[in-house]
C-alpha positions in Angstrom: 23.7 16.5 -6.0 23.6 16.6 -2.3 21.4 14.3 -0.2 19.1 15.4 2.6 19.9 14.6 6.2 16.6 12.7 6.5 17.7 10.3 3.7 20.5 8.9 5.9 18.5 5.8 7.1 19.9 2.4 7.7 19.2 -0.4 5.1 16.5 -3.0 5.7 18.9 -5.9 6.2 16.4 -8.6 5.3 16.1 -7.1 1.8 19.9 -7.4 1.5 19.7 -11.0 2.6 17.0 -11.6 0.0 19.3 -10.1 -2.7 22.2 -12.4 -1.6 19.8 -15.4 -1.8 18.6 -14.3 -5.2 22.2 -14.1 -6.4 22.8 -17.6 -5.1 19.7 -18.9 -6.9 20.9 -17.2 -10.1 24.1 -19.2 -9.7 22.1 -22.4 -9.7 21.8 -23.1 -5.9 18.5 -24.2 -4.3 17.9 -21.7 -1.4 15.5 -22.3 1.4 13.9 -19.0 2.3 13.5 -18.5 6.0 14.4 -14.8 5.9 11.4 -13.0 4.6 7.9 -12.7 6.1 6.1 -13.5 2.9 3.5 -16.2 2.5 4.3 -18.8 -0.2 0.7 -18.6 -1.3 -0.7 -15.9 -3.6 -3.9 -13.9 -3.2 -7.0 -16.0 -2.7 -8.7 -17.3 -5.8 -11.8 -15.1 -5.2 -9.6 -12.0 -5.1 -7.9 -12.9 -8.4 -11.2 -13.6 -10.1 -12.6 -10.3 -8.9 -9.7 -8.4 -10.4 -9.9 -10.2 -13.7 -13.5 -9.3 -14.0 -12.9 -5.7 -13.0 -10.1 -5.3 -15.6 -12.6 -6.2 -18.3 -15.5 -4.0 -17.0 -14.0 -1.1 -15.2 -11.3 1.5 -16.0 -9.9 1.1 -12.5 -9.0 4.7 -12.2 -8.7 6.8 -9.1 -10.9 6.1 -6.1 -11.6 8.6 -3.4 -8.7 9.1 -1.0 -10.2 7.2 1.9 -10.9 4.1 -0.3 -13.9 2.3 -1.8 -16.9 2.7 0.5 -17.8 -1.0 0.0 -14.3 -2.1 1.2 -14.4 0.3 4.2 -17.8 -1.1 5.1 -16.6 -4.7 4.8 -13.5 -4.1 7.0 -15.7 -2.6 9.6 -17.8 -5.8 9.5 -14.6 -7.8 10.0 -14.1 -6.2 13.4 -17.5 -7.4 14.4 -16.7 -10.9 13.2 -13.3 -11.2 14.8 -13.5 -9.1 17.9 -17.2 -8.3 18.5 -16.4 -4.6 18.0 -19.0 -2.3 16.5 -17.0 -0.1 14.2 -18.2 2.9 12.2 -16.9 2.3 8.6 -16.3 6.0 8.3 -13.3 5.6 10.6 -11.6 3.1 8.1 -8.9 4.6 5.8 -7.5 2.5 3.0 -3.7 2.8 2.4 -1.0 1.6 0.0 0.1 -1.2 2.3 0.8 -0.8 6.0 4.0 1.2 5.0 1.9 4.0 3.8 -0.2 3.8 6.9 2.9 4.3 9.0 3.8 7.4 7.0 0.3 8.8 7.4 0.1 8.0 11.1 3.5 9.5 12.0 2.8 12.6 9.8 -0.6 13.1 11.4 0.3 12.6 15.0 3.9 13.9 15.5 6.0 16.9 14.8 9.7 17.3 14.0 11.8 16.2 17.0 8.9 14.3 18.8 10.0 11.2 20.6 8.1 8.0 19.7 8.7 4.8 21.6 9.1 1.5 19.7 9.7 -1.9 21.3 13.0 -3.6 20.6 13.2 -6.0 19.0 10.8 -4.6 16.6 10.0 -4.0 12.9 13.0 -1.9 11.7 11.0 0.4 9.3 9.3 2.1 12.3 12.7 3.5 13.3 13.8 4.4 9.8 10.5 6.1 8.8 10.4 8.1 12.0 14.0 9.2 11.4 13.3 10.2 7.8 10.4 12.3 9.0 12.7 14.2 11.4 11.2 12.5 14.5 13.2 10.6 17.2 12.6 6.9 17.6 13.1 5.7 21.1 14.1 2.1 21.4 12.5 0.4 24.4 14.6 -2.6 25.3 11.9 -5.2 26.1 12.5 -8.2 28.3 12.1 -11.9 27.7 10.0 -12.1 31.0 7.6 -9.6 29.4 7.5 -11.7 26.2 9.5 -9.0 24.4 6.6 -6.5 24.6 6.7 -3.1 26.3 5.2 -2.8 29.8 4.0 0.4 31.5 7.1 0.8 33.7 9.2 0.9 30.5 7.6 4.3 29.6 8.6 6.1 32.8 10.6 9.3 32.2 10.9 8.7 28.4 9.0 11.9 27.6 7.2 10.3 24.7 4.8 11.8 22.2 3.6 8.4 21.1 4.1 4.6 21.5 4.0 2.1 18.7 3.3 -1.5 19.6 2.9 -4.7 17.5 1.0 -7.8 18.6 1.7 -10.3 17.3 5.2 -8.8 17.1 7.8 -9.0 14.4 10.3 -10.7 14.9 9.1 -12.5 18.0 5.6 -13.5 17.3 4.6 -12.7 20.9 1.3 -11.1 21.7 -0.3 -8.8 24.3 -3.3 -10.1 26.1 -6.2 -7.8 27.0 -5.0 -6.7 30.4 -1.5 -6.0 29.0 -2.9 -4.1 26.1 -5.2 -2.1 28.4 -2.3 -1.3 30.8 -0.1 0.0 28.0 -2.8 2.1 26.5 -3.7 3.7 29.9 0.0 4.3 30.6 0.5 5.9 27.2 -2.6 8.2 27.5 -1.6 9.2 31.0 1.5 10.8 29.6 -0.6 12.6 26.9 1.0 10.4 24.3 -0.6 8.8 21.2 -1.0 5.0 20.9 -0.5 3.2 17.6 -1.2 -0.5 17.3 0.3 -2.5 14.5 -2.0 -5.4 13.9 -0.9 -6.7 10.5 -0.4 -10.3 11.8 -3.9 -10.6 13.2 -5.6 -13.7 11.9 -2.3 -15.7 12.2 -2.7 -16.9 15.8 -2.3 -20.3 17.2 -3.6 -20.7 20.8 -5.5 -17.5 21.5 -7.1 -14.7 19.4 -5.0 -11.5 19.1 -6.4 -8.5 20.9 -7.1 -5.3 19.0 -6.6 -2.0 20.7 -10.2 -1.2 19.6 -11.3 -3.5 22.4 -9.9 -1.1 24.9 -10.2 2.4 23.4 -11.4 4.4 20.4 -8.5 6.9 21.0 -5.8 5.0 19.1 -4.6 4.4 15.6 -4.9 0.9 14.3 -2.8 -0.3 11.4 -3.5 -3.5 9.4 -2.8 -5.0 6.0 -3.8 -7.6 3.5 -0.2 -8.7 3.2 0.0 -11.5 5.8 -3.2 -13.4 6.7 -4.7 -12.5 3.3 -1.5 -13.5 1.5 -1.4 -10.3 -0.6 2.1 -8.8 0.0 2.7 -7.4 -3.5 -0.7 -5.9 -3.9 0.3 -3.1 -1.5 -3.1 -2.7 0.2 -3.6 -2.0 3.9 -5.9 0.0 6.2 -6.1 2.2 9.3 -8.8 2.7 11.9 -8.5 6.2 13.4 -10.6 8.3 15.8 -13.6 10.0 14.2 -12.1 13.5 14.5 -8.9 12.4 12.8 -10.5 11.0 9.6 -10.5 14.4 7.8 -6.8 15.0 8.8 -5.8 11.6 7.3 -7.9 12.3 4.2 -6.1 15.6 3.5 -2.7 14.0 4.0 -3.5 11.0 1.9 -4.9 13.1 -0.9 -1.6 14.8 -1.3 0.8 12.0 -0.5 -0.9 9.1 -2.3 -4.1 10.3 -4.0 -5.5 6.8 -3.2 -4.6 3.2 -2.7 -4.4 1.1 -5.9 -7.9 0.6 -7.2 -7.3 -3.0 -8.5 -5.9 -3.9 -5.1 -8.9 -2.6 -3.3 -11.1 -4.7 -5.6 -9.0 -7.8 -4.7 -9.1 -7.0 -1.0 -12.9 -6.7 -1.0 -13.2 -10.2 -2.5 -10.4 -11.6 -0.3 -12.5 -10.8 2.8 -14.9 -13.5 1.8 -12.3 -16.2 1.1 -12.3 -17.5 4.7 -12.0 -21.2 3.8 -9.0 -20.8 1.6 -7.3 -18.5 4.2 -7.9 -20.9 7.0 -6.2 -23.6 4.9 -3.1 -21.3 4.7 -3.2 -20.9 8.5 -3.2 -24.7 8.9 0.1 -24.8 7.0 1.6 -22.2 9.3 0.4 -24.2 12.3 2.2 -27.3 11.0 5.3 -25.3 10.2 5.3 -23.8 13.7 5.2 -27.3 15.2 8.1 -28.3 13.0 10.1 -25.2 14.0 9.5 -25.5 17.7 10.7 -29.1 17.6 13.4 -28.8 14.9 15.2 -25.6 15.9 16.1 -26.8 19.4 17.2 -30.2 17.9 19.5 -28.2 15.7 21.0 -26.3 18.6 18.9 -23.1 18.6 17.4 -23.6 22.0 16.8 -20.0 23.3 13.7 -18.9 21.4 10.8 -16.5 22.0 7.3 -18.1 22.3 5.6 -17.5 18.9 2.0 -16.9 19.8 1.2 -15.6 16.3 2.7 -14.4 13.0 5.2 -16.9 11.3 8.5 -16.2 12.9 10.8 -17.7 15.6 13.3 -15.3 17.2 16.4 -17.0 18.6 19.1 -15.9 21.0 22.4 -17.2 19.4 24.8 -15.4 21.8 26.4 -18.7 22.6 27.2 -19.2 18.9 28.2 -15.8 17.6 28.6 -12.1 18.4 28.0 -11.1 14.7 24.6 -12.3 13.6 25.1 -10.8 10.1 28.2 -12.8 9.5 26.6 -15.9 11.0 23.6 -15.6 8.7 25.9 -15.2 5.8 27.8 -18.3 6.8 24.5 -20.3 7.0 23.5 -19.1 3.6 26.9 -19.9 2.0 27.3 -23.3 3.6 23.9 -24.9 3.5 21.7 -22.6 1.4 19.3 -21.4 4.1 18.5 -17.7 4.2 17.8 -16.3 7.7 17.6 -12.7 9.0 20.2 -11.2 11.4 18.7 -9.7 14.5 20.4 -6.4 13.8 17.4 -5.5 11.7 15.2 -5.5 14.7 17.4 -4.5 17.6 20.5 -2.3 17.1 21.8 -3.1 20.6 21.2 -6.8 21.1 20.6 -7.9 17.5 24.2 -8.9 17.0 23.4 -12.1 18.9 20.0 -13.0 17.6 18.4 -14.5 14.4 14.9 -14.5 13.0 13.6 -17.6 11.3 10.5 -17.3 9.1 8.2 -20.3 8.5 5.9 -18.6 6.0 6.8 -20.9 3.2 5.6 -24.4 2.3 6.0 -27.2 4.8 8.4 -29.2 2.6 10.7 -26.2 2.4 10.5 -25.7 6.2 11.4 -29.3 6.8 14.3 -29.1 4.3 15.5 -25.9 5.9 15.5 -27.5 9.4 17.4 -30.5 8.0 20.0 -28.2 6.5 20.3 -26.2 9.7 20.9 -29.4 11.7 23.7 -30.3 9.2 25.2 -26.9 9.6 25.2 -27.0 13.3 26.6 -30.5 13.4 29.5 -29.5 11.2 30.5 -26.4 13.3 
């Protein structure tokens, strides 16, 4: 059978790295995982207990398309706790992870051929989902002096229908402060374009609280997830906050595309929101790992790194070491058993000379990975 043109998307390279690491482990090697942005911890205990109880007492069938009302209410409450934002829970839409939220957002806001700006380096699936939907992703080559985030002058003459930003960003971990967020939103709206804010790493910040676009405007799409701070990657549960007059639009699309987010995951998410103490303990691990990375990577020879304000990544310029980050990452995996991600995933133009290191795993693994990277660099 033939394939559609829209199916011709690039692979998610980090998943290929994960597979190579899995094959190495299957062959008996001990691999240190610095490639994937997945916490080493599981869902909080309270979330797991809530699901266990629900399995015994509830059929866990379909929910309404927008999600459990109690969970939507509790997410709205979170915005008051974290940002002092008074949010109407009716604007909250539950999704099957942030990936489903991207699909819903792009489908709701853009038509075939529309140009949507995304910062590079940035999360690769933005580009691939937009392409698969027949839209045109426009890579914005962000600058180190702007902390690898777009700035208003970058948008001039791009003829955009929308702009997608992420703060903290993936792969850099850099954040937009309130003036920078406001300037970008104003520049986007001045062009008549839609603004989408990916906030899935909120909660994982180190020296300043991340800014939500809701602190600036109600005329934006906010996307978040329980995968990162709440340590629930495999549960595939996320959420959106959208303008009031967009809720019914999203509801109609979600009804047809997904019916609803997984019921069991919604139950777990509701309980996870009240597991603050356990989640803060996880954050303390990331803080320690970040300290180790910021000290250990330069000692190993990776000296040109973006300042990781949040998330759990370090993005490094390795142009003095290689012009083929994919081959370089494979060499590191083969020689010292550390899986890292080539920058080509995040920036098709400059990514051949960058690597992303994740420090989402346990501290012992991070220290072992740094020791191995030092050995690798010493032997080169």
